[in-house]
DRENMARGU-194453 format. One record per atom (N, C-alpha, C): x, y, z; residue in one letter; atom name; residue number from 1. Coordinates in steps of 0.05 Angstrom, whole numbers, plus 32768, in hexadecimal, padded with zeros to 4 digits. Atoms other than C-alpha are relative to their C-alpha. Last residue first. Example, Ala and Ser with C-alpha at 12.3 -4.5 7.8 and 13.67 -1.06 7.14 Angstrom:
2
[site [7FF0, 7FE8, 7FFF], s, N, 2];
[site [8111, 7FEB, 808F], s, CA, 2];
[site [7FF1, 8016, 800E], s, C, 2];
[site [8012, 7FE8, 8000], a, N, 1];
[site [80F6, 7FA6, 809C], a, CA, 1];
[site [8012, 8018, 8000], a, C, 1];
This chain:
177
[site [7FFE, 7FF6, 8016], r, N, 177];
[site [8111, 7FD4, 7D57], r, CA, 177];
[site [800A, 8012, 7FEF], r, C, 177];
[site [7FF1, 7FDE, 800C], d, N, 176];
[site [8105, 7FDF, 7D98], d, CA, 176];
[site [8017, 7FF8, 7FF2], d, C, 176];
[site [7FDE, 8006, 7FFF], t, N, 175];
[site [80C8, 7FB0, 7DA3], t, CA, 175];
[site [8015, 8016, 7FFD], t, C, 175];
[site [7FFC, 7FF4, 8027], a, N, 174];
[site [808A, 7FC1, 7DB9], a, CA, 174];
[site [8020, 7FFC, 8007], a, C, 174];
[site [7FE9, 7FED, 800A], p, N, 173];
[site [8074, 7F93, 7DEE], p, CA, 173];
[site [7FFE, 8001, 7FF3], p, C, 173];
[site [7FE2, 8013, 800C], l, N, 172];
[site [8030, 7F6F, 7DF8], l, CA, 172];
[site [8014, 8023, 8009], l, C, 172];
[site [7FEE, 800F, 7FEC], h, N, 171];
[site [8000, 7F84, 7E2F], h, CA, 171];
[site [8014, 7FF3, 7FF5], h, C, 171];
[site [7FFC, 7FF0, 7FF1], a, N, 170];
[site [7FD9, 7FBE, 7E04], a, CA, 170];
[site [800B, 7FF3, 8014], a, C, 170];
[site [7FE9, 7FF4, 7FF8], l, N, 169];
[site [7FDA, 7F95, 7DCC], l, CA, 169];
[site [800E, 8005, 8012], l, C, 169];
[site [7FF4, 8003, 7FE6], g, N, 168];
[site [7FA8, 7F57, 7DE3], g, CA, 168];
[site [8024, 8011, 7FF7], g, C, 168];
[site [7FF0, 800E, 800E], t, N, 167];
[site [7F7F, 7F5A, 7DA5], t, CA, 167];
[site [801C, 7FFF, 8010], t, C, 167];
[site [8009, 8018, 8012], d, N, 166];
[site [7F43, 7F6C, 7DC3], d, CA, 166];
[site [8011, 7FF8, 8007], d, C, 166];
[site [8000, 800A, 7FF0], s, N, 165];
[site [7F6B, 7FA8, 7DFC], s, CA, 165];
[site [7FF2, 7FE1, 7FF5], s, C, 165];
[site [7FEC, 800C, 7FFB], m, N, 164];
[site [7F8E, 7FC3, 7DBB], m, CA, 164];
[site [7FF9, 7FF6, 8021], m, C, 164];
[site [7FEE, 8012, 800B], i, N, 163];
[site [7F4A, 7FCC, 7DA3], i, CA, 163];
[site [8020, 7FF4, 8009], i, C, 163];
[site [800B, 8019, 7FFB], r, N, 162];
[site [7F22, 7FE1, 7DD7], r, CA, 162];
[site [8010, 7FEC, 7FEB], r, C, 162];
[site [7FF8, 7FFD, 7FEB], a, N, 161];
[site [7F58, 801D, 7DE2], a, CA, 161];
[site [7FF2, 7FDE, 7FFE], a, C, 161];
[site [7FDB, 800A, 8001], v, N, 160];
[site [7F64, 8030, 7D9B], v, CA, 160];
[site [7FFD, 7FF4, 8014], v, C, 160];
[site [7FF8, 8015, 801C], t, N, 159];
[site [7F12, 8033, 7D90], t, CA, 159];
[site [801A, 7FF6, 8007], t, C, 159];
[site [8011, 801A, 7FFC], e, N, 158];
[site [7F0A, 805B, 7DD8], e, CA, 158];
[site [8005, 7FEB, 7FEE], e, C, 158];
[site [7FEE, 8009, 7FF1], h, N, 157];
[site [7F3F, 808C, 7DC1], h, CA, 157];
[site [7FEC, 7FE5, 8005], h, C, 157];
[site [7FEA, 800B, 8016], l, N, 156];
[site [7F19, 8096, 7D71], l, CA, 156];
[site [8014, 7FFE, 8020], l, C, 156];
[site [7FE5, 7FF0, 8008], a, N, 155];
[site [7EDE, 809E, 7D96], a, CA, 155];
[site [8016, 7FF1, 8004], a, C, 155];
[site [7FE3, 8004, 7FFC], s, N, 154];
[site [7EAE, 8065, 7D8D], s, CA, 154];
[site [800F, 801B, 8002], s, C, 154];
[site [8001, 7FF3, 7FE5], g, N, 153];
[site [7E5F, 8088, 7D77], g, CA, 153];
[site [8019, 7FFD, 8019], g, C, 153];
[site [7FF2, 7FEB, 7FF8], a, N, 152];
[site [7E72, 807C, 7D36], a, CA, 152];
[site [8003, 8006, 801C], a, C, 152];
[site [8010, 7FED, 8010], g, N, 151];
[site [7E66, 8032, 7D36], g, CA, 151];
[site [800F, 801B, 8008], g, C, 151];
[site [7FF7, 7FE3, 7FE6], i, N, 150];
[site [7E9E, 7FFA, 7D4E], i, CA, 150];
[site [7FF0, 8016, 7FE6], i, C, 150];
[site [8002, 7FE8, 7FF6], v, N, 149];
[site [7E8A, 7FB6, 7D2D], v, CA, 149];
[site [800F, 8020, 8016], v, C, 149];
[site [800F, 7FF2, 7FEF], t, N, 148];
[site [7EB0, 7F7D, 7D34], t, CA, 148];
[site [8000, 8019, 7FFD], t, C, 148];
[site [7FF8, 7FE3, 7FF3], e, N, 147];
[site [7EC3, 7F52, 7D02], e, CA, 147];
[site [7FF5, 800D, 8011], e, C, 147];
[site [7FE1, 7FFE, 7FFA], l, N, 146];
[site [7EC7, 7F08, 7CED], l, CA, 146];
[site [800D, 801A, 800B], l, C, 146];
[site [8004, 7FEF, 7FE6], r, N, 145];
[site [7E7D, 7F09, 7CE5], r, CA, 145];
[site [8018, 8005, 800E], r, C, 145];
[site [7FFE, 800D, 7FE0], g, N, 144];
[site [7E80, 7ED2, 7CB7], g, CA, 144];
[site [8007, 800D, 801A], g, C, 144];
[site [800E, 8016, 8005], p, N, 143];
[site [7E82, 7EF4, 7C69], p, CA, 143];
[site [800D, 7FF2, 8026], p, C, 143];
[site [7FFF, 8025, 800B], l, N, 142];
[site [7EA6, 7F37, 7C76], l, CA, 142];
[site [7FF5, 7FED, 8009], l, C, 142];
[site [7FF3, 8017, 7FE8], l, N, 141];
[site [7E81, 7F71, 7C85], l, CA, 141];
[site [800B, 7FF4, 7FEB], l, C, 141];
[site [7FF3, 800F, 8013], d, N, 140];
[site [7E72, 7FAF, 7C53], d, CA, 140];
[site [8011, 7FED, 8012], d, C, 140];
[site [7FF9, 8021, 7FF1], r, N, 139];
[site [7E42, 7FCE, 7C88], r, CA, 139];
[site [800B, 7FEB, 7FEE], r, C, 139];
[site [8002, 7FFF, 7FED], p, N, 138];
[site [7E32, 800F, 7C53], p, CA, 138];
[site [8002, 7FDF, 800F], p, C, 138];
[site [8018, 8015, 8004], r, N, 137];
[site [7E55, 8016, 7C1E], r, CA, 137];
[site [7FF4, 7FF3, 801A], r, C, 137];
[site [8010, 800F, 7FDD], y, N, 136];
[site [7E6E, 8053, 7C15], y, CA, 136];
[site [7FF7, 7FE7, 7FEA], y, C, 136];
[site [7FF2, 800D, 7FF6], w, N, 135];
[site [7E94, 805C, 7BCA], w, CA, 135];
[site [8001, 7FFC, 8028], w, C, 135];
[site [7FFE, 801B, 8015], d, N, 134];
[site [7E67, 807A, 7BA2], d, CA, 134];
[site [801A, 7FED, 800E], d, C, 134];
[site [8019, 800B, 8007], r, N, 133];
[site [7E53, 80B1, 7BD0], r, CA, 133];
[site [8000, 7FE8, 7FF6], r, C, 133];
[site [800D, 800D, 7FF0], l, N, 132];
[site [7E93, 80C4, 7BE5], l, CA, 132];
[site [7FE7, 7FE5, 7FF8], l, C, 132];
[site [7FEC, 8017, 7FF8], e, N, 131];
[site [7EA1, 80CA, 7B9D], e, CA, 131];
[site [8001, 7FFE, 8015], e, C, 131];
[site [7FFA, 800F, 8012], t, N, 130];
[site [7E6C, 80FB, 7B99], t, CA, 130];
[site [8009, 7FE8, 7FFF], t, C, 130];
[site [8014, 8001, 7FEE], e, N, 129];
[site [7E7A, 8124, 7BD9], e, CA, 129];
[site [7FEB, 7FE4, 7FED], e, C, 129];
[site [8012, 7FF7, 7FF4], d, N, 128];
[site [7EC2, 8135, 7BBA], d, CA, 128];
[site [7FE0, 7FEC, 800F], d, C, 128];
[site [8013, 801D, 7FFD], v, N, 127];
[site [7F05, 8119, 7BBC], v, CA, 127];
[site [7FD4, 8008, 8001], v, C, 127];
[site [8000, 8014, 8011], a, N, 126];
[site [7F2F, 814E, 7BA7], a, CA, 126];
[site [7FEF, 7FE8, 8004], a, C, 126];
[site [800C, 7FF2, 8013], d, N, 125];
[site [7F1C, 8183, 7BD6], d, CA, 125];
[site [8001, 7FF1, 7FEB], d, C, 125];
[site [8011, 7FF4, 7FF9], a, N, 124];
[site [7F1D, 8162, 7C1C], a, CA, 124];
[site [7FF6, 8007, 7FE0], a, C, 124];
[site [800E, 8005, 8020], i, N, 123];
[site [7F5B, 8140, 7BFC], i, CA, 123];
[site [7FE6, 7FFF, 8002], i, C, 123];
[site [7FED, 7FF0, 801A], p, N, 122];
[site [7F81, 815D, 7C3F], p, CA, 122];
[site [7FEA, 7FF5, 7FE7], p, C, 122];
[site [7FF4, 8007, 8016], k, N, 121];
[site [7F3F, 8147, 7C69], k, CA, 121];
[site [8015, 800F, 7FED], k, C, 121];
[site [7FF6, 7FF2, 7FEF], t, N, 120];
[site [7F12, 8169, 7C9B], t, CA, 120];
[site [8024, 7FF3, 7FE9], t, C, 120];
[site [7FFF, 7FDD, 7FFE], a, N, 119];
[site [7EDD, 8168, 7C6C], a, CA, 119];
[site [8015, 800A, 8008], a, C, 119];
[site [7FE8, 7FF4, 801F], h, N, 118];
[site [7EEF, 811F, 7C61], h, CA, 118];
[site [7FFA, 800D, 7FFC], h, C, 118];
[site [7FDD, 800C, 8004], r, N, 117];
[site [7ED2, 8116, 7CAD], r, CA, 117];
[site [800A, 8005, 7FEB], r, C, 117];
[site [7FF6, 7FFE, 7FE8], a, N, 116];
[site [7E8C, 8130, 7C9F], a, CA, 116];
[site [801D, 8005, 8005], a, C, 116];
[site [7FF9, 7FED, 8017], l, N, 115];
[site [7E7F, 810D, 7C5B], l, CA, 115];
[site [8003, 8015, 8017], l, C, 115];
[site [7FEB, 8002, 8016], t, N, 114];
[site [7E8E, 80D0, 7C8A], t, CA, 114];
[site [8004, 801B, 7FF6], t, C, 114];
[site [7FE4, 7FFB, 7FEB], e, N, 113];
[site [7E64, 80E6, 7CC7], e, CA, 113];
[site [8015, 8002, 7FE8], e, C, 113];
[site [8001, 7FE7, 7FF3], e, N, 112];
[site [7E24, 80F2, 7C88], e, CA, 112];
[site [801E, 8003, 801A], e, C, 112];
[site [7FEC, 7FEE, 801F], f, N, 111];
[site [7E3B, 80B0, 7C66], f, CA, 111];
[site [7FFC, 801A, 800A], f, C, 111];
[site [8016, 800C, 8013], p, N, 110];
[site [7E23, 8079, 7CAE], p, CA, 110];
[site [8019, 8026, 7FE6], p, C, 110];
[site [8003, 7FE8, 8009], v, N, 109];
[site [7E66, 8062, 7CD5], v, CA, 109];
[site [7FEA, 8007, 7FE1], v, C, 109];
[site [8015, 7FEF, 8012], d, N, 108];
[site [7E75, 8022, 7CDC], d, CA, 108];
[site [7FFE, 801C, 8006], d, C, 108];
[site [800A, 7FD9, 7FED], l, N, 107];
[site [7EBD, 8019, 7CFB], l, CA, 107];
[site [7FE4, 8009, 7FEB], l, C, 107];
[site [8004, 7FEA, 8011], y, N, 106];
[site [7EC7, 7FCD, 7CE1], y, CA, 106];
[site [7FF8, 8015, 8005], y, C, 106];
[site [800C, 7FF9, 8002], y, N, 105];
[site [7EFC, 7FA3, 7D03], y, CA, 105];
[site [7FED, 8015, 7FF4], y, C, 105];
[site [800A, 7FF5, 8017], a, N, 104];
[site [7F1F, 7F66, 7CFC], a, CA, 104];
[site [7FF1, 8010, 800D], a, C, 104];
[site [801C, 7FF6, 7FF7], h, N, 103];
[site [7F4A, 7F3C, 7D34], h, CA, 103];
[site [8009, 8014, 7FEA], h, C, 103];
[site [8004, 7FFD, 8012], t, N, 102];
[site [7F7E, 7F05, 7D27], t, CA, 102];
[site [7FE9, 8010, 8002], t, C, 102];
[site [801F, 7FF4, 8001], p, N, 101];
[site [7FA2, 7EE6, 7D58], p, CA, 101];
[site [7FFD, 800F, 7FF3], p, C, 101];
[site [8002, 7FF2, 7FE4], g, N, 100];
[site [7FE4, 7EBC, 7D43], g, CA, 100];
[site [7FE3, 800C, 800C], g, C, 100];
[site [7FF8, 8018, 7FEC], r, N, 99];
[site [7FF1, 7E8E, 7D11], r, CA, 99];
[site [7FF3, 8002, 801D], r, C, 99];
[site [7FF0, 7FF6, 7FF3], h, N, 98];
[site [7FDC, 7EB4, 7CD4], h, CA, 98];
[site [7FF6, 7FE8, 8016], h, C, 98];
[site [7FDC, 800F, 7FF8], d, N, 97];
[site [7FCC, 7E83, 7CA1], d, CA, 97];
[site [8012, 8017, 8011], d, C, 97];
[site [800C, 8026, 8003], a, N, 96];
[site [7F77, 7E84, 7CA8], a, CA, 96];
[site [801D, 7FFF, 8003], a, C, 96];
[site [7FFE, 8003, 7FE7], r, N, 95];
[site [7F7F, 7EDA, 7CB0], r, CA, 95];
[site [8000, 7FDF, 8002], r, C, 95];
[site [7FEB, 7FEC, 7FF2], l, N, 94];
[site [7FA4, 7EE7, 7C6D], l, CA, 94];
[site [7FFF, 7FED, 802C], l, C, 94];
[site [7FE9, 8023, 7FF9], r, N, 93];
[site [7F75, 7EAA, 7C55], r, CA, 93];
[site [8013, 8012, 7FFC], r, C, 93];
[site [8008, 8029, 7FF9], t, N, 92];
[site [7F37, 7ECC, 7C65], t, CA, 92];
[site [8019, 7FF7, 8004], t, C, 92];
[site [8005, 7FF6, 7FDC], l, N, 91];
[site [7F4D, 7F24, 7C5C], l, CA, 91];
[site [8013, 7FD9, 800C], l, C, 91];
[site [7FF4, 8003, 7FF1], m, N, 90];
[site [7F60, 7F0A, 7C0E], m, CA, 90];
[site [8009, 7FFC, 8027], m, C, 90];
[site [8001, 8018, 8005], g, N, 89];
[site [7F1E, 7EF0, 7C05], g, CA, 89];
[site [8025, 7FF6, 800B], g, C, 89];
[site [800C, 801E, 7FF0], g, N, 88];
[site [7F04, 7F22, 7C1E], g, CA, 88];
[site [800B, 7FEC, 8001], g, C, 88];
[site [7FED, 8000, 7FE7], y, N, 87];
[site [7F2B, 7F63, 7C02], y, CA, 87];
[site [7FFD, 7FE8, 800E], y, C, 87];
[site [7FEA, 8001, 8011], h, N, 86];
[site [7F00, 7F72, 7BC1], h, CA, 86];
[site [8017, 7FEA, 800D], h, C, 86];
[site [7FF9, 8012, 801C], d, N, 85];
[site [7EBB, 7F56, 7BD0], d, CA, 85];
[site [8023, 8000, 7FF6], d, C, 85];
[site [7FF9, 801A, 7FFB], a, N, 84];
[site [7ECE, 7F6D, 7C1E], a, CA, 84];
[site [7FFC, 7FF1, 7FE7], a, C, 84];
[site [801E, 800A, 800E], y, N, 83];
[site [7EE1, 7FB8, 7C00], y, CA, 83];
[site [7FFB, 7FDD, 800C], y, C, 83];
[site [7FFE, 8023, 800C], l, N, 82];
[site [7F24, 7FC1, 7C25], l, CA, 82];
[site [7FE4, 7FF9, 8004], l, C, 82];
[site [8019, 800D, 801B], i, N, 81];
[site [7F16, 8009, 7C30], i, CA, 81];
[site [7FF4, 7FE9, 8007], i, C, 81];
[site [8007, 7FEF, 801A], g, N, 80];
[site [7F54, 800D, 7C5C], g, CA, 80];
[site [7FE0, 7FF0, 8003], g, C, 80];
[site [801B, 7FEC, 8006], e, N, 79];
[site [7F7B, 7FF0, 7C95], e, CA, 79];
[site [8002, 800C, 7FF0], e, C, 79];
[site [8007, 7FFA, 801B], i, N, 78];
[site [7FAF, 7FB2, 7C9F], i, CA, 78];
[site [7FE4, 8011, 7FFC], i, C, 78];
[site [801B, 7FF4, 8004], v, N, 77];
[site [7FC8, 7FBC, 7CE6], v, CA, 77];
[site [8006, 8004, 7FE1], v, C, 77];
[site [8007, 7FF6, 8027], v, N, 76];
[site [8002, 7F81, 7CED], v, CA, 76];
[site [7FE8, 8010, 8005], v, C, 76];
[site [8024, 7FFF, 7FF9], h, N, 75];
[site [802C, 7F6C, 7D2C], h, CA, 75];
[site [7FEE, 8013, 7FF2], h, C, 75];
[site [801F, 7FEA, 7FF1], y, N, 74];
[site [806E, 7F69, 7D1D], y, CA, 74];
[site [7FE8, 7FF5, 7FFE], y, C, 74];
[site [8006, 7FFC, 7FE6], g, N, 73];
[site [809E, 7F2A, 7D1C], g, CA, 73];
[site [7FF1, 8017, 8011], g, C, 73];
[site [7FF1, 7FEE, 7FEC], a, N, 72];
[site [80B5, 7F29, 7CDA], a, CA, 72];
[site [8002, 800F, 8021], a, C, 72];
[site [7FF3, 800E, 7FEE], d, N, 71];
[site [8084, 7EF6, 7CCC], d, CA, 71];
[site [8028, 800F, 8000], d, C, 71];
[site [7FFC, 8012, 7FED], l, N, 70];
[site [805C, 7F1F, 7CD5], l, CA, 70];
[site [800C, 7FF5, 7FFE], l, C, 70];
[site [7FFD, 7FF3, 7FD9], a, N, 69];
[site [8077, 7F5B, 7CB2], a, CA, 69];
[site [7FFC, 7FF5, 8007], a, C, 69];
[site [7FE7, 7FF2, 8008], y, N, 68];
[site [8079, 7F35, 7C6B], y, CA, 68];
[site [8009, 8007, 801D], y, C, 68];
[site [7FF0, 801C, 7FF9], r, N, 67];
[site [8039, 7F0D, 7C76], r, CA, 67];
[site [801C, 8006, 8008], r, C, 67];
[site [8006, 7FFC, 7FE5], a, N, 66];
[site [801A, 7F64, 7C7E], a, CA, 66];
[site [8007, 7FD8, 8001], a, C, 66];
[site [7FFE, 7FEB, 7FEF], t, N, 65];
[site [8037, 7F76, 7C3D], t, CA, 65];
[site [7FFB, 7FF0, 801C], t, C, 65];
[site [7FD8, 8005, 7FF2], l, N, 64];
[site [8033, 7F38, 7C1A], l, CA, 64];
[site [8009, 800F, 800B], l, C, 64];
[site [7FFB, 8025, 7FF8], d, N, 63];
[site [7FE7, 7F39, 7C27], d, CA, 63];
[site [801E, 8001, 7FFB], d, C, 63];
[site [800C, 800A, 7FE5], i, N, 62];
[site [7FE4, 7F88, 7C0F], i, CA, 62];
[site [8007, 7FE7, 800F], i, C, 62];
[site [7FED, 7FE7, 8001], l, N, 61];
[site [800D, 7F83, 7BD1], l, CA, 61];
[site [7FF2, 7FFC, 8022], l, C, 61];
[site [7FF8, 8022, 7FF8], g, N, 60];
[site [7FD7, 7F42, 7BC3], g, CA, 60];
[site [8021, 8021, 8009], g, C, 60];
[site [8006, 8009, 7FEC], i, N, 59];
[site [7FA1, 7F7B, 7BC8], i, CA, 59];
[site [8014, 7FEA, 8008], i, C, 59];
[site [8001, 7FF7, 7FEC], n, N, 58];
[site [7FC1, 7FAF, 7BA7], n, CA, 58];
[site [7FF9, 7FE7, 801E], n, C, 58];
[site [7FE4, 800F, 7FF8], a, N, 57];
[site [7FD3, 7F84, 7B64], a, CA, 57];
[site [7FF7, 8015, 8021], a, C, 57];
[site [7FF5, 7FF3, 8015], a, N, 56];
[site [7F7D, 7F8E, 7B4A], a, CA, 56];
[site [8020, 7FF7, 8021], a, C, 56];
[site [7FEE, 8004, 8008], g, N, 55];
[site [7F55, 7F5C, 7B55], g, CA, 55];
[site [801D, 800C, 7FF6], g, C, 55];
[site [8002, 801B, 8005], p, N, 54];
[site [7F1B, 7F79, 7B57], p, CA, 54];
[site [8019, 7FF9, 7FFB], p, C, 54];
[site [8012, 8014, 800A], r, N, 53];
[site [7F1E, 7FC1, 7B5A], r, CA, 53];
[site [8006, 7FE7, 8005], r, C, 53];
[site [8009, 8013, 7FFA], d, N, 52];
[site [7F43, 7FFF, 7B7A], d, CA, 52];
[site [7FE8, 7FE6, 7FF5], d, C, 52];
[site [8019, 7FFC, 7FF3], r, N, 51];
[site [7F6D, 8029, 7B52], r, CA, 51];
[site [7FF9, 7FEE, 8011], r, C, 51];
[site [8014, 800F, 800F], e, N, 50];
[site [7FB3, 802D, 7B41], e, CA, 50];
[site [7FDA, 8006, 8011], e, C, 50];
[site [8011, 7FE6, 8011], r, N, 49];
[site [7FE2, 8056, 7B58], r, CA, 49];
[site [7FED, 7FED, 7FF5], r, C, 49];
[site [800A, 7FFE, 8015], l, N, 48];
[site [8015, 8022, 7B71], l, CA, 48];
[site [7FED, 8001, 7FEE], l, C, 48];
[site [7FF8, 8005, 8003], v, N, 47];
[site [8031, 803E, 7BAB], v, CA, 47];
[site [7FFC, 7FF5, 7FDD], v, C, 47];
[site [7FDF, 8005, 7FFF], v, N, 46];
[site [8013, 806D, 7BB8], v, CA, 46];
[site [8018, 7FFB, 7FFD], v, C, 46];
[site [800D, 7FDC, 8005], r, N, 45];
[site [7FBC, 8067, 7BAE], r, CA, 45];
[site [8024, 8007, 7FFC], r, C, 45];
[site [800F, 7FF6, 8014], r, N, 44];
[site [7FC6, 801B, 7BB6], r, CA, 44];
[site [8006, 8016, 7FFA], r, C, 44];
[site [7FEB, 8015, 8013], l, N, 43];
[site [8002, 8012, 7BE9], l, CA, 43];
[site [7FE8, 8009, 7FE1], l, C, 43];
[site [7FEA, 7FF0, 8006], n, N, 42];
[site [7FE7, 8057, 7C0F], n, CA, 42];
[site [8012, 7FDF, 7FE8], n, C, 42];
[site [7FFB, 7FE9, 8018], d, N, 41];
[site [7FA7, 804B, 7C0F], d, CA, 41];
[site [801D, 8000, 7FF2], d, C, 41];
[site [8012, 800F, 8014], q, N, 40];
[site [7FA2, 7FF9, 7C26], q, CA, 40];
[site [800F, 8023, 7FF5], q, C, 40];
[site [8020, 7FF0, 8006], e, N, 39];
[site [7FC4, 8009, 7C68], e, CA, 39];
[site [7FFF, 800D, 7FDA], e, C, 39];
[site [8005, 800A, 8020], v, N, 38];
[site [7FF3, 7FD0, 7C7C], v, CA, 38];
[site [7FF2, 8020, 7FFF], v, C, 38];
[site [8012, 7FE9, 8010], l, N, 37];
[site [800D, 7FFF, 7CBD], l, CA, 37];
[site [7FFB, 7FF6, 7FE1], l, C, 37];
[site [8002, 7FFB, 8018], a, N, 36];
[site [8040, 7FCE, 7CE3], a, CA, 36];
[site [7FDF, 800A, 7FF7], a, C, 36];
[site [801C, 8006, 8004], l, N, 35];
[site [804D, 7FC7, 7D33], l, CA, 35];
[site [7FFF, 8011, 7FE1], l, C, 35];
[site [8003, 802B, 7FF6], g, N, 34];
[site [808D, 7FB0, 7D54], g, CA, 34];
[site [7FDC, 8002, 7FF5], g, C, 34];
[site [7FFE, 800C, 8012], r, N, 33];
[site [8096, 8000, 7D6D], r, CA, 33];
[site [8002, 7FDC, 7FFE], r, C, 33];
[site [7FE1, 7FFB, 800B], g, N, 32];
[site [8065, 8023, 7D91], g, CA, 32];
[site [8007, 7FED, 7FE6], g, C, 32];
[site [7FF8, 8011, 7FFF], f, N, 31];
[site [8022, 800D, 7DAF], f, CA, 31];
[site [8018, 7FFF, 7FFE], f, C, 31];
[site [8000, 801B, 7FDF], k, N, 30];
[site [8005, 8038, 7DC7], k, CA, 30];
[site [8016, 7FF5, 8008], k, C, 30];
[site [7FF8, 7FE0, 7FEF], e, N, 29];
[site [8017, 806C, 7D85], e, CA, 29];
[site [8001, 7FF6, 800E], e, C, 29];
[site [7FE0, 8000, 8007], r, N, 28];
[site [8011, 8034, 7D58], r, CA, 28];
[site [8008, 800F, 8013], r, C, 28];
[site [7FF5, 8019, 7FF7], l, N, 27];
[site [7FC5, 8022, 7D6F], l, CA, 27];
[site [8024, 8000, 7FFC], l, C, 27];
[site [8008, 7FFB, 7FDF], g, N, 26];
[site [7FB4, 8071, 7D67], g, CA, 26];
[site [800B, 7FE6, 8000], g, C, 26];
[site [7FE9, 7FFB, 7FEC], a, N, 25];
[site [7FD6, 8063, 7D24], a, CA, 25];
[site [7FF7, 8010, 801B], a, C, 25];
[site [7FF7, 800C, 7FFF], a, N, 24];
[site [7FA0, 803A, 7D07], a, CA, 24];
[site [801D, 8013, 8007], a, C, 24];
[site [8005, 8017, 7FE8], v, N, 23];
[site [7F60, 8057, 7D33], v, CA, 23];
[site [8022, 8005, 7FF2], v, C, 23];
[site [8005, 7FF6, 7FE9], s, N, 22];
[site [7F79, 8099, 7D07], s, CA, 22];
[site [7FFB, 7FE7, 8016], s, C, 22];
[site [7FEA, 8000, 8006], s, N, 21];
[site [7F80, 8070, 7CC5], s, CA, 21];
[site [8006, 800C, 801A], s, C, 21];
[site [7FE9, 8016, 8015], k, N, 20];
[site [7F41, 804B, 7CC1], k, CA, 20];
[site [801A, 8005, 8011], k, C, 20];
[site [7FF9, 7FFD, 7FDF], g, N, 19];
[site [7F0D, 808D, 7CEA], g, CA, 19];
[site [8027, 7FE2, 7FFF], g, C, 19];
[site [8003, 8013, 7FE1], s, N, 18];
[site [7EE0, 8084, 7CBB], s, CA, 18];
[site [8011, 7FFD, 801D], s, C, 18];
[site [8006, 7FFE, 7FE1], a, N, 17];
[site [7EF3, 80A9, 7C8D], a, CA, 17];
[site [7FEE, 7FFB, 8010], a, C, 17];
[site [7FF6, 7FEB, 8012], s, N, 16];
[site [7EE9, 8088, 7C3E], s, CA, 16];
[site [7FF4, 8011, 8025], s, C, 16];
[site [7FFE, 7FED, 8009], n, N, 15];
[site [7EC0, 8043, 7C65], n, CA, 15];
[site [8019, 8016, 8003], n, C, 15];
[site [8018, 7FEA, 8003], g, N, 14];
[site [7ED7, 801B, 7C8F], g, CA, 14];
[site [8004, 8007, 7FEB], g, C, 14];
[site [800D, 7FFF, 8019], r, N, 13];
[site [7F0C, 7FD8, 7C9D], r, CA, 13];
[site [7FEB, 801F, 8003], r, C, 13];
[site [8005, 7FE2, 7FF3], l, N, 12];
[site [7F49, 7FD4, 7CD9], l, CA, 12];
[site [7FEC, 8002, 7FD9], l, C, 12];
[site [800D, 7FF1, 8016], v, N, 11];
[site [7F62, 7F92, 7CD1], v, CA, 11];
[site [7FE7, 800E, 8009], v, C, 11];
[site [8016, 7FF2, 7FED], v, N, 10];
[site [7F90, 7F80, 7D0D], v, CA, 10];
[site [7FFA, 8005, 7FDE], v, C, 10];
[site [8004, 7FF9, 8029], l, N, 9];
[site [7FC0, 7F41, 7D02], l, CA, 9];
[site [7FEA, 801E, 800B], l, C, 9];
[site [8023, 7FFA, 8004], r, N, 8];
[site [7FDC, 7F33, 7D44], r, CA, 8];
[site [800A, 8012, 7FE8], r, C, 8];
[site [7FFE, 7FF5, 800A], t, N, 7];
[site [8029, 7F09, 7D57], t, CA, 7];
[site [7FE5, 800D, 7FF5], t, C, 7];
[site [7FFC, 7FE4, 7FEC], e, N, 6];
[site [8033, 7EDB, 7D8D], e, CA, 6];
[site [7FF4, 801D, 7FE7], e, C, 6];
[site [8012, 8004, 7FE4], e, N, 5];
[site [8022, 7E9B, 7D72], e, CA, 5];
[site [7FF8, 8020, 8008], e, C, 5];
[site [8005, 8012, 7FE6], t, N, 4];
[site [8042, 7EB1, 7D34], t, CA, 4];
[site [7FEF, 7FFB, 8009], t, C, 4];
[site [7FFD, 7FF7, 7FEA], g, N, 3];
[site [804C, 7ECF, 7CEA], g, CA, 3];
[site [8005, 7FEE, 801A], g, C, 3];
[site [7FF7, 7FE2, 7FFE], v, N, 2];
[site [802E, 7EA8, 7CB0], v, CA, 2];
[site [7FFE, 8004, 8025], v, C, 2];
[site [800A, 7FEE, 7FE0], m, N, 1];
[site [8016, 7E60, 7CA4], m, CA, 1];
[site [8018, 8020, 8006], m, C, 1];
């Protein structure tokens, strides 16, 4: 078992440029200290510099990092593309092991919108439309209907407010860590 009955685990999934990182940053800004961000891109691309493939080391590192933070009393937001076939097993086990509430969200944004959003990102010149199209998986939901789907029509502040409310984070105090 991992975490406590009070710790919250939030999983944010979706395609590239669907808004996951912005939502995670918004959650941290609203909550304050005591909320750990476990970002797939940082652990996979920066820390390990590996490709996203089944069985890759970043899957275990994401799991280990989330478990460590939960055991230390942090609420945890895991965010990333987190393809269901690569990360689904790990996320299912983590959810089963977590003592507190776990909430999962899938940001469902059409490819054309992700393309427009991607054009505003710093990596826009390094990743082209062909790569984005290769990465894109429509409605790549986890089995078991465990995720709440949030569509492209939900504004950033609405999505953050919804998740803060759904998870109970809106009613919990930040820590003085």
